[in-house]
Every structure is written in structure tokens, then in C-alpha cells.
N, C-alpha and C positions, 0 to 999 in steps of 0.2 A: 940346701936350706934356703928358705926365702928370707928376704930382708924385712918383711913384715910378719912377725911371728903371731900365730893364732893364740898361743898361750905363752906370753912373754916371760912370766915368772912362775914356772911350775913348782909345786912342792916336790922335794926330793926325799925319798924314803931310804931307810937303811936296808942294805942287801941281806938276804937270807944267808945263813952260814953254809959252809960246804957240807955236802952229804957225808955222813959217817960211813966208812967202808967196813964191811965185816969179812971175816975169813972166807965165808962161802961165796962172796962176790968174785973171788979169784979162782974158785974151784970149777973147772970145766965139766965136772960130773953133775953139778947142781943146775937144774933148769932155771934160767934167769928170765923171769917174767918182766915185761916192761910195765913200770908202775907210774903213778902220778908224779912222783919226785923226779924220775928219770926224764919224763917229758917236760916238766917244768925246767929242769936244768938245760934242756935243748933250747927253750924259748926265752929264758930269763935275760939273756945277754943280747937279744936282738936290739939293734940301735933304733931309737926314736927317730923318725924322719925329720924332725924339726929341731931337736936339741941334742947336744953331745952327751946324752944319757941313755941308759938301757931302759927297756920296758919295765924291768923289775924296779929300777930306781924311781921310776915315775908311778909305780903301783898300778900300771896298766895290766900287768899279769902278776898273779900270785899263786902259790901252790894250792891254796884252798879252792881255786876255780879251774883246776886241771883234773879231769876225770878220765881215767883209763880203765878199760876192761880188757885185759890181755886175752882172756878166754874167748870173748866175743869179737876181738880185734876192733874195738872202738875207742876213739879218743874224742872227748869234748872239751873245748877250751872256751871259757867265758873271759872276755877282756873288758876293761873299763877305760874308755878314753878319759883324758885328763880334764876335759871340759865338755858340757852337753852338746855343743855345736862344733865339735872337732871335725874339720874337713879332711883330716888325715886318717880317720877311722877305717875306711875301706883299705887304704894302703897298709895300715898296721895289720889288719886282719889277713890281707893277702900275704904279707911278709911272714906271719905266723904259719899260714897254710903252706907256703913254699918251703920254709925251714923244716916242717914236719914231713912233707912229701919227700924231701931230699934225705931225711934222717931216719925215718921209720921204715920197717918192712912194708912192702906194697899191700900186704893183707889188711892193713888198718884202714878203716873208714874214719876220716878226720872231719869233725864238725867244729867250726869256729863261729862264735856268736858274741855279740855285745852283751854285757851283763844287763839284765832287764832293768829298765828305767834309768839308764845312765847316759843315753844319747837321744837327741831330738829326732834323728832319722834311723833309729834302731832297726825298725822293721825293714826299711829299704836296704840298709847296709847288710843285714843278715841275709836277705834274699840274694843280694849280689854275691856274697861270700859262699853261699850254698849252691850256686848255679855253676856247674862244671864247665859249661860252654863259655860263660862270661869270664871265669877264671882263666881258662885256656886262652881265650882271645886277649885278655889283659897281658898274659905272659908272652904273647907274640909281639906285643908292642915293645920295641927295643928300648925306648926311653924309660918306660915304666919298669921293664925288667932291670935296667941299670939302677934305678932308684931302689927297687927291692933288694938287689944284690948289695947295694951300699948299706942298707939296713941290716943285712945278714953278715956283712964283713966283720971278721973277728979281730979288728984292730983296737978294740976296747977291752978292758979286763972285766972279768966277772968274778963273783965270789967274795 
């Protein structure tokens, strides 16, 4: 965390309740499709790079902006930076991508984008996040990978 915060006083939102489990969720004979809520549960507790809060608590991610099509193996995430000039937007998007790459079956095509109209550099950030070579190069940078891993560390509670 830097000493000069980009968004010194973010609004903190209430967390979504835990997912309700059904008997079929534990039945190995029932095909368990990956759905919006399951993917949201994977990313909701990612740590913000600037504050000791989760992306869910800052309303950067929410279940309504997670779109999964299990049959077509696609995931689209729209995230909303806390301020229109957030310099951490690319890092947040990269953290979401890495979490999903590590958590979902490799058959999934993951698309991470900034919610339309919520960031001054939306197009440039979206272009970076969609470029596989740039993402791979970023993850070869040991310092950047360390920061991403800190965002993904599960030392904070969710739910």
C-alpha cells in the first residue's frame, strides 16, 4: 500500500450473504454447472491493492456483473473502480483474471472489463486486460506477481 492513497475515503458496502446450499449441491450424481454466483464467490474476497477491504466491500465487483455460460465455457466480469481515475484498475483486473485462471477449469474463456462509463481510461485498461501476451508478460514481473498474490491472499474474511 502506498502512503498517498488514490481514494483515501472509499465508501464501504455491505457484503452479500452466503450462498444457500441445496441437497443436490452435495450429490455427486448431479452435474454441477459453474454459475454466476460460484464465480462471484471466487472473486468477491480479492483484496483491494490500496485498502484493507475486499473488492466486494468496495462494490468493485458484484454478482449482477458476473456472467457465466457453462455450456459455452465463457465468463465475463465487469468491475467498477471506486473512482474514475483509479490507477489501480489494471492491477485489479489482473488480480481477477489470475484468480479465475487459477480457480476455473482451463476450458473457460475469461473476459475481464471495466463497467462501461466508470473509468477515464476504460478502453486502454480493457485492451490491456484482453491481451494475452501483455497479461503473460505482467505475470513474469516478479514484483507485480507479488502484488497480485497479496491481493489474492486469503488472510481476510469473506461472507
